N, C-alpha and C positions, 0 to 999 in steps of 0.2 A: 524957634518958639520960645516965648517967654514963660516964666514960672506961672503967671496968671492964666495964660492960655492952657497950659497943662493942667493946672488945678481946676479950671472951669470944665475941661473935658472930663476929668475924673469925677467931678461932682455931678455933672449932668448925665453923662453917658453910662458910667459904671455904677455910681451910688444911686443916682436917680432913675436909672434904667429907662431913659428917654427913648432909646431904640426900641424897647419892648412896647411902649405906648404907641409909637409910630407904626410898628408892625401890626399890632392889634387893630389900630385905626384903618390901616390898609386892608386888612382881612375883612373887617366889618363893612367897609365901603364896597369891597368886591362882592359882598353878599347883598348889597343894595340897601344897607341901613344908613340913614342920614345922620351923620355924626354931629351936625349942628342943631338937631332937635334935642329936646330934653331927654327923651327915651334913648336915643342913639348915644348921646354923650354919657348918660348914666350907665348904659350897658358896657361901653368902652371902659369907663372908670372902674366898674365893678370887676370886670375880667382882669384888667391890668393890676388892680390892687390885690385880688386874690392870688394871682400868680406871684407877684412881688413879695407879699407877706409870707406866702408858703416857702418861697426860695430863701428868704432871709432867715426864717425860723429854722429851716433845715441846716443852713450854714452855721447858725448860732449853736444848734444842738451838736453838730459835728465838732466844732471847736471846743465846746464844753467837754465832750466825750474824750477828745484827744488830751485835753488838759488833765482831766480826771485820771486817765490812763497813765500819764506821766507822773502824777502825784502818787498813785498807787505803787509804781515802780520805785520811786524815790523812798517811799515809806518802807517798802520791803527791803531795800538795800540797808537802810539804817537799822531796821529791826533785826536783821540777820547778823549785824556786826557785834 
């Protein structure tokens, strides 16, 4: 595998969550919703975007909390010296 193939995989599947969009599309198709219609495509996009944004916000909040916790510990070490 070349670097470009690896980067494309990371960008599309991990960062872009293409797998989630495909999964939601399969789920909606199984429910009988036509994804090629305006309503079907809009429903798929809305569900996909809500899940993706919620996940990314939770991930961001987690990393900020971890960073703040580390900064508090460093501050306490320096203040006790």
